[in-house]
C-alpha positions as CSV (number, residue, x, y, z in Angstrom):
1,X,-34.4,-10.9,-6.6
2,X,-33.5,-7.6,-5.1
3,X,-30.0,-6.3,-5.8
4,X,-27.7,-5.4,-2.9
5,X,-27.6,-1.6,-2.7
6,X,-24.0,-0.5,-2.1
7,X,-22.3,2.9,-1.6
8,X,-18.6,2.7,-2.2
9,X,-15.9,4.7,-0.4
10,X,-12.4,4.4,-1.6
11,X,-9.3,6.4,-2.7
12,X,-6.2,4.3,-3.2
13,X,-5.1,2.1,-6.1
14,X,-6.1,-1.1,-4.3
15,X,-9.7,0.2,-4.3
16,X,-10.0,0.6,-8.1
17,X,-10.5,-3.0,-9.2
18,X,-12.9,-3.5,-6.3
19,X,-14.9,-0.5,-7.5
20,X,-15.0,-1.8,-11.0
21,X,-16.1,-5.3,-9.8
22,X,-19.0,-3.7,-7.8
23,X,-20.1,-1.6,-10.7
24,X,-20.3,-4.6,-13.1
25,X,-21.8,-7.1,-10.6
26,X,-25.2,-8.4,-11.6
27,X,-26.4,-8.7,-8.0
28,X,-25.1,-5.3,-6.9
29,X,-26.7,-1.9,-7.3
30,X,-24.0,0.7,-6.9
31,X,-25.9,3.7,-5.7
32,X,-22.9,6.0,-5.2
33,X,-19.2,6.5,-5.0
34,X,-17.2,8.6,-2.6
35,X,-13.5,9.5,-2.6
36,X,-11.1,12.0,-1.1
37,X,-11.2,15.5,-2.6
38,X,-8.7,16.3,-5.4
39,X,-5.4,17.5,-3.9
40,X,-2.7,19.8,-5.2
41,X,0.4,17.9,-6.6
42,X,3.7,18.7,-8.2
43,X,5.5,22.0,-8.3
44,X,2.6,23.7,-10.1
45,X,0.1,22.6,-7.5
46,X,-2.3,21.1,-10.1
47,X,-5.3,19.5,-8.6
48,X,-5.2,15.7,-9.0
49,X,-8.0,13.2,-8.4
50,X,-7.5,10.1,-6.4
51,X,-7.1,6.8,-8.3
52,X,-10.8,6.0,-7.4
53,X,-11.8,9.5,-8.6
54,X,-10.1,8.9,-11.9
55,X,-11.5,5.4,-12.3
56,X,-15.0,6.7,-11.5
57,X,-14.8,9.4,-14.1
58,X,-13.5,7.0,-16.7
59,X,-16.5,4.7,-16.0
60,X,-19.0,7.6,-16.2
61,X,-19.7,7.6,-12.5
62,X,-20.1,10.9,-10.6
63,X,-18.0,10.6,-7.5
64,X,-18.7,12.5,-4.3
65,X,-15.6,14.2,-2.9
66,X,-16.5,15.3,0.7
67,X,-13.9,16.8,2.9
68,X,-15.5,14.8,5.6
69,X,-18.1,11.9,5.4
70,X,-19.2,12.7,8.9
71,X,-20.9,16.0,8.2
72,X,-24.7,16.2,8.5
73,X,-24.9,17.2,4.9
74,X,-23.1,14.0,3.6
75,X,-24.9,11.8,6.1
76,X,-28.3,13.2,4.8
77,X,-27.3,12.5,1.2
78,X,-26.2,8.9,2.1
79,X,-29.5,8.4,4.0
80,X,-31.5,9.5,1.0
81,X,-29.7,6.8,-1.1
82,X,-30.7,4.2,1.4
83,X,-27.8,1.8,0.8
84,X,-27.9,-1.7,2.3
85,X,-24.2,-1.6,2.9
86,X,-21.3,0.9,2.6
87,X,-18.1,-0.8,1.3
88,X,-14.8,0.9,2.2
89,X,-11.5,0.3,0.6
90,X,-8.4,2.4,1.2
91,X,-10.5,5.5,1.8
92,X,-8.4,7.6,4.1
93,X,-11.1,9.1,6.4
94,X,-12.3,8.0,9.8
95,X,-15.9,6.9,9.8
96,X,-17.8,7.9,13.0
97,X,-20.7,6.1,14.6
98,X,-23.5,7.9,12.8
99,X,-22.2,6.7,9.5
100,X,-21.2,3.2,10.7
101,X,-24.7,2.6,11.9
102,X,-26.5,4.2,8.9
103,X,-26.6,1.3,6.4
104,X,-29.0,-1.6,7.1
105,X,-26.1,-4.1,6.9
106,X,-23.5,-1.8,8.3
107,X,-20.1,-0.8,6.8
108,X,-17.7,-3.4,5.4
109,X,-14.0,-2.7,5.0
110,X,-11.7,-4.5,2.7
111,X,-8.4,-4.6,4.6
112,X,-5.1,-5.7,3.0
113,X,-3.8,-8.1,5.6
114,X,-4.6,-11.3,7.4
115,X,-6.3,-9.8,10.4
116,X,-5.7,-9.5,13.3
117,X,-2.2,-9.0,11.9
118,X,-1.2,-5.5,10.7
119,X,-4.2,-3.4,11.8
120,X,-3.6,0.1,10.5
121,X,-2.4,2.2,7.6
122,X,0.5,0.2,6.1
123,X,-0.2,-3.5,6.1
124,X,1.2,-4.1,2.6
125,X,4.5,-2.3,3.4
126,X,4.8,-4.3,6.6
127,X,4.2,-7.7,4.9
128,X,7.0,-7.0,2.4
129,X,9.3,-5.4,5.0
130,X,9.0,-8.4,7.4
131,X,9.4,-10.9,4.6
132,X,6.2,-12.7,5.4
133,X,5.4,-16.0,3.6
134,X,1.8,-14.8,2.9
135,X,-0.6,-11.9,3.2
136,X,-4.1,-11.4,1.9
137,X,-7.3,-9.4,2.2
138,X,-10.1,-9.5,4.7
139,X,-13.7,-8.4,4.4
140,X,-14.5,-7.1,7.9
141,X,-17.3,-5.4,9.8
142,X,-16.3,-1.8,10.6
143,X,-16.7,-0.5,14.2
144,X,-15.2,2.3,16.2
145,X,-11.8,0.6,16.8
146,X,-9.1,0.6,14.1
147,X,-9.6,-2.6,12.1
148,X,-10.9,-4.4,15.2
149,X,-14.2,-5.5,13.8
150,X,-15.2,-9.1,13.2
151,X,-14.0,-10.7,10.0
152,X,-16.5,-12.2,7.4
153,X,-14.2,-13.5,4.7
154,X,-10.4,-14.0,4.5
155,X,-8.5,-14.5,1.2
156,X,-4.8,-15.5,1.5
157,X,-2.1,-14.5,-1.0
158,X,1.3,-16.3,-1.0
159,X,4.5,-14.3,-1.1
160,X,7.8,-15.4,-2.6
161,X,10.1,-12.6,-1.4
162,X,10.4,-10.7,-4.7
163,X,7.3,-8.5,-4.3
164,X,7.4,-4.7,-4.5
165,X,4.7,-2.9,-2.4
166,X,3.1,-1.1,-5.3
167,X,2.7,-4.3,-7.4
168,X,1.5,-6.2,-4.4
169,X,-1.1,-3.6,-3.7
170,X,-2.5,-4.0,-7.2
171,X,-2.5,-7.8,-6.9
172,X,-4.4,-7.7,-3.6
173,X,-6.9,-5.3,-5.2
174,X,-7.5,-7.8,-8.0
175,X,-7.8,-10.6,-5.5
176,X,-10.5,-8.7,-3.5
177,X,-12.2,-7.7,-6.8
178,X,-12.4,-11.3,-8.0
179,X,-14.3,-12.3,-4.9
180,X,-16.1,-9.0,-4.1
181,X,-19.6,-9.9,-5.5
182,X,-19.6,-13.3,-3.9
183,X,-18.2,-12.0,-0.6
184,X,-20.5,-9.0,-0.2
185,X,-23.7,-10.8,-1.2
186,X,-22.7,-13.7,1.0
187,X,-22.3,-11.3,3.9
188,X,-25.8,-9.9,3.2
189,X,-27.3,-13.4,3.0
190,X,-25.6,-14.6,6.2
191,X,-23.4,-17.1,4.3
192,X,-20.4,-15.6,6.1
193,X,-21.1,-15.0,9.8
194,X,-18.7,-12.5,11.5
195,X,-15.8,-14.1,13.3
196,X,-14.4,-12.1,16.3
197,X,-10.7,-11.3,16.0
198,X,-8.2,-12.9,18.4
199,X,-6.9,-9.9,20.3
200,X,-3.9,-11.8,21.6
201,X,-2.6,-12.1,18.0
202,X,-3.2,-8.5,17.0
203,X,-0.4,-6.2,15.7
204,X,-0.6,-2.6,14.5
205,X,1.1,-0.6,11.8
206,X,1.0,3.2,11.4
207,X,1.5,5.5,8.4
208,X,4.9,5.3,6.7
209,X,7.2,8.2,7.5
210,X,10.0,9.4,5.2
211,X,12.5,9.0,7.9
212,X,11.7,5.2,8.2
213,X,13.4,4.6,4.9
214,X,17.0,5.4,5.8
215,X,19.2,2.4,5.3
216,X,21.4,1.0,8.1
217,X,24.1,-0.9,6.3
218,X,24.7,-3.0,9.4
219,X,21.6,-4.9,8.7
220,X,21.6,-8.0,6.5
221,X,21.4,-7.8,2.8
222,X,18.0,-9.6,2.9
223,X,16.6,-7.0,5.3
224,X,17.8,-4.1,3.1
225,X,16.5,-5.8,0.0
226,X,13.1,-6.0,1.8
227,X,13.3,-2.3,2.5
228,X,13.9,-1.5,-1.2
229,X,10.8,-3.5,-2.2
230,X,8.6,-2.3,0.7
231,X,9.3,1.4,0.3
232,X,8.8,1.4,-3.5
233,X,7.9,3.8,-4.9
234,X,7.6,6.1,-1.9
235,X,9.6,7.1,0.1
236,X,12.2,4.8,-1.4
237,X,15.0,3.1,0.5
238,X,17.7,5.8,0.8
239,X,21.3,6.2,2.0
240,X,23.6,9.1,2.3
241,X,26.5,8.7,0.0
242,X,29.9,10.3,0.0
243,X,31.5,11.2,-3.3
244,X,34.8,12.9,-2.7
245,X,34.1,15.8,-0.4
246,X,30.4,15.9,-1.4
247,X,27.5,14.2,0.4
248,X,24.3,13.3,-1.4
249,X,21.3,11.0,-1.1
250,X,21.0,7.9,-3.2
251,X,17.7,6.0,-3.4
252,X,18.0,2.3,-4.2
253,X,15.3,1.0,-6.6
254,X,16.3,-2.5,-7.5
255,X,18.9,-4.7,-5.9
256,X,20.1,-8.3,-5.8
257,X,21.2,-10.1,-2.7
258,X,24.7,-11.6,-2.7
259,X,24.7,-13.7,0.5
260,X,28.3,-15.1,0.1
261,X,29.9,-11.8,-0.7
262,X,31.9,-10.4,2.2
263,X,32.4,-6.6,2.2
264,X,32.5,-4.2,5.1
265,X,29.0,-2.7,5.8
266,X,28.6,0.5,3.7
267,X,31.8,-0.1,1.7
268,X,31.5,-0.1,-2.1
269,X,33.2,-2.6,-4.4
270,X,33.3,-2.2,-8.2
271,X,34.9,-5.4,-9.5
272,X,34.2,-4.4,-13.1
273,X,32.6,-1.5,-15.1
274,X,29.2,-3.1,-14.9
275,X,29.0,-4.3,-11.2
276,X,28.3,-2.2,-8.1
277,X,28.4,-4.0,-4.8
278,X,27.7,-2.7,-1.3
279,X,28.6,-4.5,1.9
280,X,25.9,-5.2,4.5
281,X,26.0,-6.7,8.0
282,X,25.4,-10.1,6.4
283,X,26.2,-10.5,2.8
284,X,26.2,-7.8,0.2
285,X,23.9,-6.1,-2.3
286,X,24.4,-5.8,-6.0
287,X,22.9,-2.5,-7.0
288,X,20.8,-2.7,-10.2
289,X,18.9,0.5,-10.3
290,X,19.1,3.8,-8.4
291,X,17.8,7.3,-8.3
292,X,20.5,9.9,-7.5
293,X,19.5,13.1,-5.7
294,X,17.9,15.6,-8.1
295,X,18.2,13.1,-11.0
296,X,16.2,10.5,-12.8
297,X,16.2,6.8,-12.1
298,X,18.9,4.9,-13.9
299,X,20.6,1.5,-14.1
300,X,23.8,0.8,-12.2
301,X,25.9,0.9,-15.3
302,X,24.7,4.5,-16.2
303,X,25.3,5.5,-12.6
304,X,28.9,4.1,-12.6
305,X,29.6,5.8,-15.9
306,X,28.5,9.1,-14.4
307,X,31.0,8.7,-11.5
308,X,33.9,8.7,-14.1
309,X,36.0,6.4,-11.8
310,X,35.5,8.5,-8.7
311,X,35.2,6.5,-5.5
312,X,32.0,6.5,-3.4
313,X,31.0,5.2,0.0
314,X,27.8,5.0,2.0
315,X,27.5,6.7,5.4
316,X,25.9,5.1,8.5
317,X,22.3,5.8,9.2
318,X,22.9,7.5,12.5
């Protein structure tokens, strides 16, 4: 039995378990790995590899790091490897037609939503933000449109309303990894014929911007709680806070919804030395963990102790 020859393109955390699954699969021959180039990070600008780059190195795999996968040089290298399929997971570069048509079985993308819902760059964040009852991953055929290709295999994942985006990303990566060998070989064998997406149900989501994360305290406590979980760890759900005559930014890291607590939106209540409540348009939030501007993340008790009894309030988003 001939093994399925796969070249893997990925960068983000969700791609790591899928890469590992492909590298260990008995019916897959992983002929190469590609990821985004190392980028400068931190104040010192030290070059840092992508999660896939680090995982490949740990596994003893030599990862290609092209600035563009669409150059003649990279296409020639890929052509020389003669993969049956290119598998793409959270890669971060647009694949043009020359690459899409190069593998015998085309390019297969593992997308973290139940397509055609949430086509685009931030499906995990949107699922948490919109308090969806479920999400999942799709193995889909790549074409020129953004996540518009036919879907081979859909795996659903239930949500209970407590998920944080980063943890959900890892969970979806593990879900895809658990089915990767079966799904990819099934696609190659014709077990999973491509199903055209229903365009009438399609929705799109773009890249997350830092300005998206400002809190509007007129929204319900449930909506703001969803923001806290969706924008974790970056950019974080943030609010401008007034402490005396000083204004600063406070990022909420963990909160608890108090639906029956009635406080004016943005107003702070400290009923005891261990409880910090903020009013919302509906209900209130108990703040459990925060990151003050230019400081480390701390629990609410430590934050309250640092205030030394000084009153604070949160400002409107606008």
